[in-house]
N, C-alpha and C positions, 0 to 999 in steps of 0.2 A: 758895473764894476767900479770899485773904489780904488783910487790911487792918490798919492801925495807927491807934490813937487818938493824939491830940496828946501824950499823956504817954509814948508809946513802946511801949505794950503792944500786942502782936500778937494778932490774932484770926484763927482759921481757921474758915470756914463752908462746909459742903457741904450743900446742900439737895436735895430731890427734884427741884426745877426744874433745878438744875445737872446732875443725872444725866440727865434727859430731854434737855436741850440738847446734852450730849455725844453722846448717841445720834443725835440729829437731824443735828448738824453733822459727826459723825464717821463716818457711813455713807452709802453711795451712795443707798440708799432714803430715808434721812432728808433728804438734801440735795435729792432730787427732790420730797419733800413740801414742803420749804421754798419751792420755786418757787411753790407755791400759797399757803402761809401768809403769805409776805412781801408779797403783792400788796396795794396800798392799798385795793382794792375790798372785800377781806375785813375790813380794819380799819374801813371805813366802815359795813359791815353790823353788825359787833360794836359800834361806837360808837353806832349808832342804838338797838340793844337796851339798851346800858348807860345810855342817856339816857331810857329808858322806865320806867314804874312796874313793868313786869314783872320788872325786874332787882333790885328791892328785897330779894328773898330771899337775894341774894348778900352783902348787907352784913355780917351778923353772922358768917358763916363767914370772910369776908375779914379782919375786925377781929381775930378770935380766932386765926386761923392765922398772922397776921403780927405778933402781939403788939403791936398799936397801943396806945400809952398814951393812953387816952381823956381823961385829965385835962388833956392839953395842948391839946385841940381843942374847938371848938364842935360838940357832938354832937347837933344837933337840926335839924328841918326838911328831912330827906333825903327827896326824892320819887323818887329813882332811885339806882342804884349810883354813877354819876359824881358826884352831889352829895356822897356820902360820900368818894369818892376825892380830890376837890378841896376837901375840908373846910378851913375856915379855922382858923388857930391862934389861941389866946387871946392877948389883949394881954399883953405882957411875957414870953412864952415864948421869944422869940428876941431876944436883945440885939444890936442893930446897933452895930458899932464905928463911932463917930463921928469918930475921929481922921482928919483930912483926908488924911494921907499913907499911911494903911493901906488896902490893897486888900482888899475883903471878898468872901466867897463869896456869889454870888447865890442859893444854894439849900442845902438839906440834901443831902449827897452824899458820895461817895468820890472823891478827887482824884488825878490823875496830871498831871505837867507836863514838857514837853519843849522843848528848844531847836530853833529853826528854823534850818536850815543856810543858808549863803550862796546856795545855788541855790533857796531857798524850799521845801525838802523837810524832812520829819521822819519818824522811824521809831517805830512802835508795834508791839511784839511781832514784830519782824523784818519788818514790812510797811511799805513806803515809801509815804508820801502826799506830795502837793504842796498848798500852800495854795491854789493856783489851782483844783485839783480840788474842794476844799471850797466855794469861793466862786463858781466858774464865772466868774471875773473875773481875768485875768492882770495887768491894770494895777494893781488894788487889791492883789493878792497881792505884787507887787514891793515895796510899801511896808513889808512885814513881814519882809523878809529878816533873818536873824540875830536875830529877835525870839523870842517865847515863845508856845507854845500849851498851854493848860491844859484838861484834860478833866475835867468834873465830872459824875459818873455818879449818877443817882438810882435807888434800888431801889424796889420797889413799896411798901415800908413807910415810905418817906420822905415828908416834907411836899412836895406836888407844886405848890406855888406858888413863884414866884421873884421877886427884887427887883432894882432898879437898884444898881450897884456904887458909884456916886458921884453928885455933882451934875453936871448937864450938859444937853445936848440931843441928840436922835437923828434919824437920817434915816428914811425910809420903810422898811418891812419888805420884804425880798425873799424870796419862797418858791421853793424848788427842789424839783421833784417827784422822786420816786424810789421805791424799795421800802422795806420796813420789817423789817429784821433786828432781832432782840433786841440790846440794848446790853450784855448780859451779857459779861464778858471772854472767855468761851468762844468767842463768835462772832468775836472779833477775830483768832483764829487761822485762820479760814477765809474771812473776807470783809472787804472794805474798808468797814466799816459807816459810817464818818463821811463818806465820799465817795459812798456808794451810797444811803443812807437819805434819805427826805424830810426837809427841813430848812428853817428860816427864819432869816434873819440881818438885822442892822442895824448901822450904824456909830454908835457912841456917842462923841460929842465930850465928853470928861469934863474936869472942872476940874483933877484932880490926876494923871491917867495918860495924857493925850493922847488920841488916837483909838484906841478899843478896839472890835474886832469881837466881837459876841456872837452865837453861833449856837445855836438850839434844834434839837435833832435828835430826830425822831420815832423810835419803835421798835415792835416787834411788838405789835399790837393797841392802839396809842395812837390813839384816835379823832381827836384834834385837838391841835395846838399852838395855844394861845389867848393871843395877845398883845393887851394892852388898847389900845395906842396905835399910830398911825402916826407922823408927825412929832410930836415932843413934847419939852417941857422938863421934866426930871425931877429928883427929889431922891434922895439916898442912902437906901436902905431902902424906897423907894416900890415898891409891887407892880407888876411889869412884866407878868406873865402867869402861865399855869398849863399843866400837861400833864394831859390826861385819861388814862384807864386805860392802864397798862403801865409798864415801866421806860423811862427817857428820859435824855437827856444835854444838858448845856450846854457849849459850847466858847467859851473866851475867847482871842482872839488879840491880843497886845500887842507894842508896839515895843521893841526892845532897849534904847533909851535912856530908857524911861519906867517900867518895872516890874521889880522883883526879887522872884521868888517865894521864899517862906520855905524855909530850908535843910532842915528836916525833910521837907518835901514832896518836894524835889528828891532828897534822899538815899533816901527810900523808893521813889520812882519808879525810881531807878537799880537798885534791888533787885527791881523788878517788883511792889512792894507799894503798894496804894492807901492814902491817908490820909483818915480820916473827919473831916468838918467839918460845922458847922451853918451855916445861912443867917445872914449878918451877921458871921461870924467872920473875923478877919484871916487872909489867906493869902499876903500879900506886902506890899510897900511901894513908894512912889515911889522910883525908882532913885537919884535925886540925894541923897535923905535917907539911904538905905542906904549909899551911897558915902561920904558925909561922916562917918557914924557909924563905918564901918570904919576910916577913916583918922584918927580923933580919938584 
């Protein structure tokens, strides 16, 4: 998988997991196996095991194989594997951009960003999606025609807690049941993972970016999406929730008049390359500010 850091340096990673997923998604036998592996019931069983003390033996191999920087995290009090996976970061290890007009990433991730067409569709790796299929709400989807959709993919080695992107208030969470494909880019070539996977979303009424839809997408062997609040008044950088074991994704849907995503992210996306960012890092800005700067 290819990604670039914000300084423009490109990295190419191919892991044993990538090779396994290529075999699973790329063969008839593998795809048949995935019909079982992607069922939520299997994830629930795995989640219960990873919540139990029996899973503690997995912690050290996981930390070592994924080169987790232990100096960044609070590495104590783990009673099970999921305690380690959802470990908290030490204070000061993620700087939250407090500039009001800057849109921040809610998580550590690799980012892609796409325009939403006038008919409320967008294309990822030659696969057409509709905003309505993600939200199961045609009326809400209509409000985001010609807006932007930003895909923030977390890998297993990332910090799996996420924060609010601005000050504001939120609606209740809406859960949409589905199956649980991996969110590895390999899978997007074979399945509509963002519209098929179990997911949960809310409408964020933000101070600086208007109404933003945030979707948390579950993935293969993710036991739970754990959001802390239902209706809630929030502050920029406040923890919103966490994912338990597995790769996972956050999707931000913004209106065309409110947000302009950073140029490097858009240029990398056009080349099919993800951009690596950290929680709290600026990934765009209030559109009116960007427009005025461009014309000054």
